[in-house]
N, C-alpha and C positions, 0 to 999 in steps of 0.2 A: 281667449284661445286655449292654450294648454296650461296657462298659469305662470307664475313667476319662476324664472330659471336661474342659472348661475351667472348669467350675464345681463347687464343693464340693457334696456331696450332703447335703441338708437337707430335712426334710419340709415346711417352711413358708417356704422362701426360696430365692432364687438368690444365691449368694455367690461373688464373684470376688476372689481375692487375687493381688496383682501386677497388672501392667498389660502386656498383650500388644498392641502397636500393630497387628500384622498381623490380629488378631481384632477390632479395634475396630469395623469396620462391622457385623459380625454381632451383637456385644454391644450396639451401640447399639439394635438392634431388640429384643433380649431385655430390655433395661432400659427400654423405653418405658413411659411412663405415660400413661394416656388415660381418657376417660369416655364415649366414643361421640360427644361434640361437639368436644372438644379432644384433640390427640395430640401429646405431647412425646417425640421420640426421646431415647434415653439418651446424648446427647452430653455430654462432659465440660463442667463448669461454665464453663471459660475459653474454650470454642469450638474452640480449636486445641490438638492435632490432631484431626481428625475423619475419619470414613469417609464419612459422608453426612449433612449437616445436615438436620434435618426438624422442622418445626412444621406441624401440619395442622388444619384445621377441616372437619368432616364436610360433604361436598358442596360445599365452596367450591372451584370448578373453572373452568378456561379452556377455550375451544374451541381445537381444533387441526384443520388440514385433513386429510382422508384422501385421499391421492392414489392414483389408479388408472392402470395402464397402459392399461387399456380400461374405460371406464365401463359402467354397465348400469342398466337401469330398476330403481328402488327401492333403489340402493346409498345408504347413509347418506353425507351430504355432508360431515359434520365429526364428529370425536370430542370427547371431554371428558377433561381431565386434571386430577388433583388438583394444587393449587398448594402450594408450600412458602411459608407465610405468614410474617409478622413473627416473628422469633425473640426471644423474651423470657427464654430460659434464660441468656443470656450474662452472666456476671459475671467480668470480666477483672480481673487483680491484678498490680500492680507492687510489688516488694519492693526498696526502695532503688533505684528506676529500672530494676530488672531484671524484665521480664515473666515471670510464672509460665508455663512451658511445659514439659511433662514430658519433652520431648526433650532438654532442657538441664538443667545442674545434676545433682542426685542425688536419686532417690526412695528414701527409706529404707523406706517402707512405703506400699502402696496397697490399699485394699479398697472394693469397692461391694457393697451388699446390697439387694435387692429383697424386701421382706417382704410375703407375701400377706395376712397378717392385719391389717397396718396400712395397706397400700397406699402405703407411703413408700419411695423410693429414697434410701439413705443412702450417703454417700461420706466416707471418712477417709483422709487422706494426710499424711505427714510428708515435706517436701521441703526440700532445701538449695540455695540459689541458687548460681550459679556464683561469686559473691563470698563464699560461705560463710555466708550468713544462713539459719538453720534456722526454719521455721515449721510449723505444723500447720493443715491445712484440714479443717473438719468441715461437711458440707452435708447437708440433707435437702430432698427435693423431692416435691411431691404434686400431682396433678390431682384436684380435688374430685369425688367421686361424689354429693355432696349439693347443692353449689352450682355448677350446671352450667357457668357461664361463668368459673370461677375455677381458677387454679393458684397455687401458692406455693412459695417457696424460703426456707429458713432456712440462712444462710451465715456461717461464723465463721472468723476467722484469729487464731491464738495464736502469739506470739513465744516461741521455746523457750529460747534461751540467750543472745541478744544483743538489744539494742534495735534496732528496725527502723522505717523509715518506710514506710507503706503508702499506696497510691493504689488505690482500688477503682472500676471503672468497670462499673456496671450498666446493661445496654442493652436497647433494642428495636431490632432491626436488620432491615430489609426488603430484599428482593432479593439475598439471599446468592448467591454464586457456587456453582454446583452442578457435580459432576464429569460428564464426558462420559457420554453413554449407551452402553449395550452392544448388540451385535447379537444380541439374544435377545428373542423375542416375549413372554416372561414378565416383561421388565423394561421400565420406562417410558423414554420419550425426554424428557429434561429440558426444561422450558419456561424460556427465559432471561428474566429481569427483566421479568415481566409485571404486577407490581404498580405501578399508577400513582398517585403521591402526590396526595392531595386536601387534607388538613389536617394540621397538627402543632402541638401545644401543650405547654407544660411549666410547672411551678412549682418550688419548692425541692427537693421530694423525688419528683416525679412527672413522667410525660410520657405523651402519647397520639398515636398515629399513625393516620390513616385513609387507606386506599387503595382503588382500584377496579380492575376488570378490564374491558378494552375489549370483548372477545368476548362474554362472558355478561352484562356490565353489573352484575355482583355487587359489593357494597361490604363492606369489613371494617374493624373497628377493633380496635386492641390498646392496652392502657393498663397502666402499672406504677405502683406507689407503694411507698414504703420506710419501715420503722421501723429506726432506727439506734441502737445502744447502743455507745458507744465511750468512751475515755478523755477527760478534759478537754482542750479544744482541738480536738476533731474538727469538721471543716469539711465542709459538704455543699452542693452546687449542682447544678442540672440545666439541660440544654439540649436543643433539638430542631431537626431539620432534615427535609427531605423523607423520607429513609429511615433516619434514626437519631434515637432518643430516648436520652439518656444522663444518669444520676444519677451523680455523682462524689463519693466520699467520701475525705478525706484525714486522716491521723492518725499519730501516733507511738506505738508500742507498746514498753512496758518488757517485759523477760523475764517470762513467766507471765501477761501481760495479754492480753485478748481483745477483738477488735472483732467485733460480731454485726450482721448486716444481714438483716432479713426483708423479702422482696420479694414483694409481692402482684401477680398478674397477672390480667387479665380480657380475654376475647376474645368478639367477636360479629360476625355478618355478616347481610346480608340482601339480597334482591333487590328490596325494595320500600321499606324505610325510608330516610328522608332521612339525610344526614351528621349534622345536629344530633342526631337520635334515636338514631343508633348511638352517637355520642359519650356521650350521656346514659346509654345502656344500660351501657356498659362502666364509666363512672364510677360509676353506681349499684351495679354488681356489686363494684366495689373497695370501695365504702362498707360493703357487707355483709360482705365478707371481712375488712376492717379491724375491723369490729365483732366478728366471731367471734374474731379474733386467730389467731396461729399455733397455739396450744394448742387453741383451740376448733375450728379446721379439722381437726387431728389426731383430736380426740375425736369429731367427727362422722364422720370417715372410719372410725375403728375401730368405731363402733356400726353403721354401714351394713354393713361387712364382716362383723361378727360375725352379724348377721342373715342375710346371704347364705350364710355357711359353715354355719350351722345347718340350712339348707334344701338345701344343694347338695353338701356335702362328700363326698368319696370316700376311704375309708381302705382301704389295701392292706398286708397283712402278708406278708413273704417277699421283697420286692424294694424296697429303700429308693429306689433310683433311679427306679423306675416310680412310686412314691408321690409323689416330687418332681415328676415329669413330669405326672401327672394334675392336681395342683394348679396347676402352672404353666399348663396348658391352661385349666382352669376360670377362673383369674384373668384371663387375657388375653381369653377369650371374653366375660367380664363387662365388661372395659374397653372391648371393641369395641361392645357393645350397650346398656350400662346407661342412658345418657342420650342415645342417638341421637334418639329422640323425633321421629318424623315424617321421618326421613332413613334412607338405606340403611345396611346394615352391609357395608362393603367386604370384599373377599377378603383384604386385608392389615390389616383394621381400620384404625387410624390410626397403624400402626407404621412405615410406609414407603410409598414411592410405587410399588411393584411393581404391574403391570398397570394403571398410570395412576390407581390409586385406585378402580377399577370394582368393582361388585358383580356377582356371577354367580348362577347357580342354586345354587352351593355354600351360600349362606346359608340358603335354604329347606329344602335337603335335609339338611344337616349341623349347622348352627348352631342354627336355630329349634327343632328337636326337643329339644336340650338346654335352651334357654332356656324353652321351654313347661313344662318339668318343674322348673326351678330359679329362674327369674326371669320369670314369665309376662307381666308388664306390658311387658317389653322385646320379648318375641316379638310381643305384640299391636301394639305401636308399629311394628315392622318391617313387619308385614303391612298396617298402615293406610298406611305409606308406599307400598307397592305400589298400594293402592286410590287414593291421591292421584294416582298417574301413570296411572291407568286411561284418561283421555282421549287421553294419547299412545299408549297401547297400542291403543286402538280405531283411532286415526288410522293407525297402522302396519299393522294388519290390513287396513284399506281399501286402502292403498297395495299390499299383497301380493294383494289380490283375495279376502280372507277376511272372514267375519262374525266378531262377537265381538271379542276383544282379543288381540293378539300382543305379549306383553311382550318386552323386549330381552334378548339373551343377555348382553350386557355393557353397563353404563351407570353413570352417577352420578346424573343427575336425570331418568331416565326415557326418554331418547331412545336409540335403538340406536347403539352406538359401535363395532361390529365391522365392519371393512372386508373381512373374509374371509368371504363369505356361506356357503360349505359348512359351516364350523364354527359360524358365528354365526346368521344368519337361519334356516338349515335346522334349528338345534337347538330345534325348537319344544317339546321336552319341557320347557323352563323354565316354560311355562304350566301344565302338569300338576304341576310340582314346587311351584309357588305353591299350587295347589289342595290338594295333598297336605298342605302345611304348614298350611293353613287348617283342613283336616279334622282333622288330628292336634291342633291347638291347641284347637279346639272340644271334641274328645274329652277332652283332658287337663284342660281348665279347667271344662267344662260352663257356659261363659259365654254365656248366652242374648243378652245385650245386644250382645256382639261379633258373635255369629252373625247377628243381625238387621241391625246397622249396617254390618258389613264383609264377613263370610263370604258371605252369600247373593249379594251383588253380584259378588264376585270369582269365585265358583264359577259363576255364570250366565254371565259374560263369557267365561270359559275354556271352559266346556262348549259354548257357541256356536261358538268357534273350532274345536274337534274335529269338530263336526257339519258344519262348513263345509270343513275341510281333508280329512276322510275321505269315503269313499263306500261304498255297498253294491255289491258286485260281483254278476254274475249267479248265482254259486253261493251267495249269501246272506250272504257274510262282509262285515264292515265293515273296510275297508282304510285305512291311513294310509301313503301312499307317499312316497318322496323326501324323507326327513328324516334328520337326524343325532342319534344318541343320545349318551349320556354318553361312550362311547368315540369320541374324536375322530380315531382311526386308521381309522374306518370311516364315511364320509360319504355322504349322499344315498342312503340304503338304503330299501328297501321294508319296511314292517311291522317296524320295530325293536321288539323284544319289550318293552324297558323303556318306550318311548314309549307303545306300545299298552296295556300294563297300567296305566300311570299315567293315560292318558286314560280308560280304562275306569272307574278309581276316580273320576276327576274327574266324568265324566258321571253316575255313580250318586249321587256325593255331592251334586252339584247338584240332581239330581231329588229326593233325600230332603230337602234343605234347603228347597227351594221348597215341598214338600208340608207341611213343618213350619210354614212362615211364608207362607201364601198371600197375605196382604196385601202383604208386601214383594215377593213374586214378581210380583203384579199391577202394582205401581208400576214394575217392571222390564219389563213387557210379556210376561211368561212366562204361557203358558196351558197347559191340560191336554195339548193336542196336542204342544206343543214338549217337554214333560216326557216324554211317551210316546216321542217320537222320540229322546230322549237314552237312555232305557232300551233301546230297540230297537238303537241303535248299540252300546251297552255289551254287550248280550247276544250280538251278532253279532260282536264284536271278533276279528280274525284273530290268532292266537297261534302263530307258526311253531314247528313241532316236527319234528325230523330222525328219522324212524322207523328208518332204517337204522342210525344211530349211537345211538339211544335217548337223545338229549338235545334240549333246546330250542335252536333257532337264535337267535343274537343278533339276526339279522334274516334276512329271506327269503333263502335260497341262501347264507348266510354260511359254513355249514359245508361247502359245495362249493368254496370258494376254495382256492387253494394256501396251504399253511402257510409262514409266514415262515421263512427260513433262519436259525434261531437259532444253531445251531452255528457258522455262518459269520460271525456278527456280533461284532466285537471289542468288548471291554467299554468302550473309550473312545468308542464310537459311540452310546452312550445319553446322553441321550434321543434316540430315533430321529428325532423331528421336526427336530432340528438337524443331521442328517447324511444323511437320505434324503428324496427327493421324496415329496409326498403321494400322487401317482399310484401309486407302488409300494406305499405303506402301505395305500391304500384297496382294493387288489386282493388283499390277503393276509389269512390269518387271524393276525392279531397285534392284541392288545388293549392299548391305552394304560392304561386304568383300568377298574376293575370296572364292567360295564354290566349284562349279564344277572345277574351275581351280586348287584348292587345291587337289581335287581328282586326277587330272591328274599328279600332282607331287608325291603324296603318293602311288597311284596305277598305276604307269607309265605303266605297261604292259597290262592294261586293254584297252588301246587306241592305234590305229595306229598313225604313225607320222602325216598322213594327217588329221585324226580326231582331233589331238592336235592343228594343225594349224587353222582349221575352228572353233573349239570350243573357242580357245583363242581369235580369232578376233571377234567372236560374243559377248562374255561376256565382252571383253574390252570396248565395246560401252556402257554398261549399268552398270558398276561398278563404284561407286562413292567413295570408300575407306574412308567410315565414321568410320572405325576401324583401329587401329593401326596395326592390324595383316595383312592387305591386301596387302600392297606394297611389302613386302618381297616375298610373294608367287607369285604375278604378275610378279615380277622381275625374279624369278627362272624360271617360264614358258616362259617369254619373251625371256630369254637366250636360252632355249631349242628349241624354234621355230624360232630361227634366228633373233630376234629383239633385237640385242645386244645394240644399243643405248637406247632403251626403258628400257632394263634391267639395264643398268647403271643408268639411271635417277631414277628408282625405288629404287635402292640400295642406292643412295645418299639420297633420301627422308627418307628411313628407318634409315639410319645412323645418319641423323641430327635431327630426331624426338625429342629427349630429349635435345641434345646439343643446338638446337636453339628453343626449346619449340614450335614446329610447331603446336601442337594440343592445345596449351594454357592451358594444365592441368599437366604439369611436376611438378608444385608445390605440387601436392598431391602424387607424387611418380613416378618413372621411369617406362617405359613400358618394363618389363623384356623379354616377348616373343618377342617383336619387336627387342630388343637388340640381342637376340639369332638369330632373322632373319637376322641380318647383317651377321653373320657367315654363315648362310644358303645361303644367297644371293651370297657370294663368292664361297663357297665350292660346294653347289648343283646347284647354278646359273652358274657362269663362270667356275667352275670346272666340272660341269655336274655330280656330284656324285649321284648314285642311288643304292639302294639295290635291285637287280633283282634275279630271280630264278637261273640264271647262275652265280651269284656271284656279287662282287662289281664292279661297272661299273663307268667309267668316260667318258665324252664327252666334253672336255675342249675347250672353245673359249673366246677370250678377245674382249672387245670393243675397239674402237680406242684410248680412253682416257688413257688406262692402258697398260703399256709395259710389266709388269710381275707381276704374283702373285704366292706366295709360301704358302703352308700350310701343317700342319702335323696333322694326325689323327691316333688314336689307332684302330686296327683291329685284334681281335683274338690273343691278345698277342704280337702283332707287333706294331711298330711305323713307319707308312708309310709317306714319304715326297713327296709332289707333287709340282712340279715347272713348271709353265706355261708361255710361251711367245706366241706372235701371230702366230708363225710358228710350234712350237713343245712343247712337254711336257717331262719332266723327272720324272720317278718314282724310288725312292730309299727306302731302308730299313735301318733305324737307330737302329732298335731292331728287333729281331725275325728271324725265318727262312723264306726261300723263300715263296712267295705267287703268285697266279694267280689273274689276273684282267682283265677287258675288257676296251679297249681304243677305242672309237668310233666303237664299235662292235667287234673289233679284240682282240683275246685272247693274253695276254702277261704274261710271267713269269718274276717276279722281283726276282733275286737272293739275298740271305743275303749279306749284306755289299757291295751292288753293286747298279748300276742304269741302268735303261733301257730308251732309248730315242725313242719317237715316233712322227711322223709327225702329224700335225693337218690338216685334209682335209679342203679345203675352204668351207665357208658357202654358201648355195644357196641364191640368192637374194630374198628379201621379199618386199612386199608393206607396206608402213607405215600404222599404225593402228590409228583408231580414239577413243578418250575418250569422255564421256559426256562433253558438253561445260562447260568450267570453272574447269573441274576436271582433266585436264592433269596433269602429274607429276609435282610436286611443283617446282623442280629445273628448268623445262622448263619454267613455268610461270614466275619465278623470272628473268630468263635470258632474256626473251622476254620483260619483263617490263623495264629492264635496257637498252635494245636496243632501 
């Protein structure tokens, strides 16, 4: 694959042996624990050294000004940035007055393991202090997927060969100092000391801190409590101040004896609840955690994850590194969305502050398809969050002069936070992406109540936007002009094909949903005339096609632009957005991320197989993958068009993006959409899964490197298992009644509690494709460099 990396290859865990301080910032993201509400970066227990300290609460954010050299009507006045909240991970240790700091003394051994089956981060270290006292540290950390507000740490210290005196300081610490921000638009600008102290309390083994934010007015509470098991004479006391809550434990350990501390943490925030109510909330959460106990929390976590893996696991034979990568991706997408419940799923999850903690269209297009098939409730909650922000989207549309709803390109709480309108405000495709996720979720779950309560309203609001934004030209076509598609190197384009196809799907989906639920449509003011207008616009949608070149144009006239000088672009000038003006990029044929190619994946029936072949070959030559979103989509369409080796290379690149820090920015958080893209690369790529009008379809084929893949998906109350080898595929139902599906265009009936075997037809030969010089799949470049 890509070659040995910083972590041992294991199918069910990420294991780090040794401690490389230069890699600490990236490994902190990799070892993050989260549940969609709380996120704890994988910082060392003692806090120092660190790359980037981080504790996050989903959507707990502060305002920041958006300065403009020249203002304009409708520009957002302020942005939102996620806040590094009170750090409850800290457990500092003094050994005979010597602070445990891995930069001093001697590390005899150091290992960290993130286990995907237990959801626990384990650390084991043997350390000798500068004074020669040897101890063993063993810690386990979890963020509960069952008890939403709770995290916990089990921390033990053992004296190895000499008696030692220990002082343990377990802390809540607010307003940590953060490193300076970098000049990279993909990385946040750190907000300094924005937590304003409100209340602090403590008793013998616990402490609670409450803080607020001045800009957003949000309040948060963090509380900790401890269970201590130590030798006779162990003493404990606690204290608190505005920004620090501390429980101190003192004891003497004889050789072979152990001090164990169990630390329970609870977090909560609100825009409305009073300080006493927040205090009571976190104290009650601690009571529940203490009632479960450490072992009970572990058992709950394992039971939850057992159920998840039964429904979501992907097994791969032939590439152990890829097997690890796909489960790593599944685990972190689960952590990003499992308990978000009415809040957004950010682009970085809760693994770091990259992109200021914003959510983008990535969630609906990459993350929610996976969740709809593996954890449907989480997908529903994410879409219900969009619905809860609908009043803000309607207000934004009115500001822009449109009807319906204009959802933000990047946001935390529903307001547009992009100060660069050509890539932000003009990226109206986000509205169709939300509608697409709604339609896919309804199709996958057959959830009538969700459709009535959430889907119809979202589809109606977004359909009204497209009818308002677009217009019928004299020739009869319905045009959507002056927008930016997924490819952010081409802005303010007329009739971006991706946008138009997705808007067409949105309009038709809204019309069909309103016809199925006329009572809901009536409450929204939808009548037969409006539905007919949506159908007319969809039928007349302009879909640019270049007759001369025999390919679809990414946007009107795109294929007439000059081609970027790829041969003259040095390797160190990528990503292009950091080294060239947008004016130059916008005027050339150069694609940052799959745009038209993504349209072929999501709107598969709009293209013939021959068109897909020609389109994919054309755009492969000009796509530079300066976005983490691109390789997964290119891999899916490479597989569909028969380029199986290329699909495998793109899947490897996507899978290793964060595990190998390929983009050099894993330190500021994982790429959650790309991690979901690993699942998509297997299921939609080599499994060939598509939602078609005729039903769920599969066209499986494997590259020569893989001997078997197996995956499970949820589909309308069923659990379907698909097993693929080079010659054949098995379809079986572990839950639910019989279902029909398509296998390479042939209709199959899969009986309940049974399996159907189908042969895989041989793939037609294809000519190898070219990428821009130096932008070939990374796995290929690394392999060629080794050779």
